[in-house]
N, C-alpha and C positions, 0 to 999 in steps of 0.2 A: 467353696467349690469353684469359685471363679477362676482359680489358677489352672484348673483342668482344661478350661476353654480359652487358654491364653495364647495358643499357637495355631492360627488358622492355616489351612492348606493354601497353597498358592498355585493357581492354574498355570500350566506350562505355556509360555508364549512362543509362537513360531517366529523365529528370526535367525539371522546369520550369527553363529557363535561356534566356539570350540566344543568338542565332545565333553571335555571336563566341565565346562560351564553348563552344558545340558544336564549332566548327571548331578551337578550341584542343585540345579532347579528341580530335578526329579525327586531329590531327597525331601522336598517340601510338598510332595503329592501323597498318594496313597497306594496300598497294595504292594505288589512286587516291583512296580516302578520305583516306589520310594525305597524299597530294600536294595535295589540295584544302585541307586544314588548313594545310600548309606554305606554300602559295601565299598564303593570307590572312596568315600571319605574316610572309612576306617582303615583301609589299606594305605591310603596316603598318610594317615596319622602315624601308623606303625613305621613307615619309611622315614618320617620326619623325626622319629625318636632315635637319636644317634646311638643309643645303647641297646637297640633291639636287633636280635637275630631273627630273620624271617624264614620260616619253613613253608614249603610249597608241596602239598600232597595232591597227586593227580591220578585218579583212577579212570576207568572207561577207555574207549578207543579214540582218544583225543588226536593222536597223530594221523591215523587214516582219515579222520574227519577234517583235517586241514589246519590243525592248531600248532603245527610244528614250528613255524617261524615265530609265532606268538610266544611260545615257551622259550625258544632260543633267545628272543629279545629280552625276556625277563632275566635270563641268566647273564647274557652279555652285558646288560646295563645294571646288573646287581640289584634288581628289584626283588629278587629272592636270593637267599644265601644257602639253603639246603633244599634238595629235591628228594621226595619219596614218591616213587611211581611203580607201575607194573612193568614186568619184563616185556610185555607186548608193546608198550609205548616205546621202550628202548629199541626193540627189534624193528618196529616200523620206521623209526627214525633212521636207523642204520640202513635199512632198505632204501629209503629215499636219498640218504647221503651218498650212496654208491650209484645213484642214477636211476633206481627203481621208481615206479610210479604207483599211485592209487588212482582209480578211475571213477568218473561219475557213473553211477548205476541206477538201479531202481529196487525198492523193496518188494515189488510185484513180479520179480523175475521167476522163471521156471528153474528152481534150484537143482533139480535132477539134471537138467540140460547144462547148467553151469558146471556141475560136477563132472559131467561127461567131457567138457572142454577144458577142464583144469582151471576154472575160474572160482575164486573164493569171494563170498559176499559178506560185507560188514554193513548191515542194514541197507543203505542206498549207495554204498561204495564197493567197487569191484577191484580185484587184484589177481595177479597170476600166481598160481600155486607153485609152478616151476621156478619162478623168480624167487619166491619165498624160500624154496628148498635150497636154492643156490646160496642164499644168505645163511641158512642153517649150516651148510657145508663150510662156508667161509669162517663162521664163528668157531666151528669145530677145528678148522685148520689153524686159526690164530691161537686158539687155546693151548695148542701144543707148546707154545712159548712160555706158558705158565708152569711154575714148578709143581711137580707132583708131591713134593715134600712139605709144602706150605699149606696152611689153611687161609683161605681168602674170605674177606667180607664181600658182599655184593658191591659195596662202594669201590673196592679195589678192582673188581672185575669190570665195572662200567668205566672206571678211570683208564684201565688198560685198553679197553675197546676204543675209547675216545682218542687215546694216544695213537693207536694203530690206524684209525680212520684219518686222523690228521696227517700222519706220515704218508698215507695213500692219496692225499689231496682231495679228501672228501668235501662235499659241499659245505661252505662256511655257515649255512643256515641250519646245520644240524645241532640239536640241543645237546647231544652227547659230546660233540666236538666243542661246543661253546663251554660246557661244563669243564672239560679238560683244560681248555685255554684259560678260563677264569678261575680255576681251582675251586669250583663249586661241587661239593660231594653229592652224588646221586645214589640213593639207596633203593634197592629192589628187594623188599623183604620176602617176596614169594617168587624168587628168581626161577625156580624149577618149573613154575606154572607159566611157561612162555616158550617162544621159539629160541630164546637165548638158552634156556634150559635144554631144549632139544639139541641144539648145537653142542653143548657141553656133554650131553649124553652120548651123542655120536662119537665124540672123542673117547669117552670112557669105554664104549663097546670095542673101540679099535685099540685099546690098551693104554690110553693116556688118561689118568684120573686127575680131575681138578676138584679139589675139596672146597666147597663153599660152606662156610660156617655162619649160619644165619644168626646164631647167638652173638657172634662177634659184631654183627650189624646192630643188634639191640644195645650192646655195650657202647659201641662207637657213637651212635646218635644220642644216647642218654648222656654221655660225657659232654656233648655240645650243650645240651640243656643245663647241665650242672655248672658249666663254666660261663654261661651267658648271664648277663645281668638281667635282661628281659628277653622274652620270646614272643613272637607273633606267628600265627598260623593262617594259611590260606588253603582251603580245600576245594578242589574241583572234583565233585562227586564225593564218595566216601570210601567204603570198603577197607581193605587192608592198609593202604597208605594213610588213611585218617587215623585209625587206631594205633598204628605203628608210631605216629608222632604223638598222639594223645598219651599213650602209656608211659612215655618218658618221664612225665611228671610223677606218676605213681612210683616208678622204679627209683627215681631220685629220692623221693620221700621215704621209701622203705630203707634206703641206704643212709638215711640221716641228713639228706640235703633237701630240705623242704623249700621248693621254689614258689609254692602257693598257687600253681596253675599258670597256664599261658596268659600273657597280658593282653594280647589282641587276638581276635579270631574272626575269620571271614569264611563263609562257605557258599558255593553255588551247587545246588543239588536239585534233582527232580523227585527225590524220595521223600515220603511223608513220615512223620514221627510215630503215627498211631499203629504202624505195622510192627514196631518194636525193633527194627533193624538199625544198625549203626549209621548207615549212610544218611538216614533221615533224622536221626536222634538230635535233639536240640542241644545247643551249647549250655542251656540252663541245666539239662540233665547231666552234662559233663561236669558242671560245677559240683554236683553231689559226689563225684568220684575224686575230686581234687585235680582234674585234668585241665580245667579252665578256671582262671581266677574269678571269684565272685565280683571283683572290681574291674574286670576286663571290659574293653570295648569290643563288643561281639555283635556280628550281623550275619544272618543267614538269609540268602535269597533263593527262593524256590523257582528255579529257571534252568532251562537247557544251557549247559556251560558253553556250548558252541555259539550261543548267542551272547552270553554275558562276557566271556573272557576277552574276545576281540574288542568289545566296546570299552570295558574297564581298562584294559591295558593301553589302548589308544589314549584314553584320558590320562593315565599315569605318565605316559610318554610325553604328553604336553607339559606336564608340571615337574618332571623328574629333575630338572636342573636346580630346583629349589631345595633339594634335600639330599641326604646320603653323601656327606663330605668324606665319610670314611666307611669302610666295610670290614666285616670280620674275615680273618684269614685263618684257615685250619691247617696246623702242622701235625702230621701223624707220625708218632714214634712207635716204639715197641709197646703196643697195648695202651699207650697213653696219648692223649690229645693236648696240644698247646693251642690256646685261642689267643690270637693277636688281632690288632686292628690296623688297617692300612688305608692311606688315602685312596679314594676311588679312581 
């Protein structure tokens, strides 16, 4: 039994050092501090694996909470290769890219009074409902350039919006614009459940139908997994983005392309597994479904993502020159994907 007690914890020393060095030290402590350090090490390891395609799933109101530039940085520097998120995060990014703001507020506000004055509340963040509606109308207006005769995946819709924002000189710290510029696909598997969906519905009511085929999304993202040698996943929260990425392994297996589960897995979540929900479900549970490889490097850190994400991404930024000499490039043809690799 001596081997069980062979790795003592190491108290964190207070000294001048880089964030990456602090997280390395925290990986030798306990509780969620250790998991935060281990999450950094696991994400770094998947980026050092030159054959790994990295998927980033982001739920929650991360953009209103101030994570916009962090996500744009991940895309711009190709620390992630595929993004799956909510329509809300895309919408809020567009709002800020066009000069809109989110404001410091309080969770103790009089919400009836806020409603009277046209102010929306996202926990302790405020925003103008009229400004939001202007973005809804803009999305409706832009969507009229999309063909009513074609079925679009959400990836194509977001790529279109990124291109239009870029043409309008939108802020360069937009993650939607960064994804367009760096050719990183962004999937929104519940696009209708957002203000982007509201904008498309406005166009529909006014006679211009945009057909979004969400099964095309499922097919496209599964093709990425099928053609990748290895895959890694990073989840901020859980929800639809998490399962949308997870289920690709099951679909590929049913189609006769058994990838054995994702090879690396990191998650930052505040949900607990004992409620039975997907957002808190462990990667060990996902192994039983074939979604995560039993041999994978997997770390879950139970922490508010608005705390974890800036810290871990700062640490990755410090060491990013040491890996990712090449990145995957996705070329989309008629219903078929070609996966190539290019120098970063």
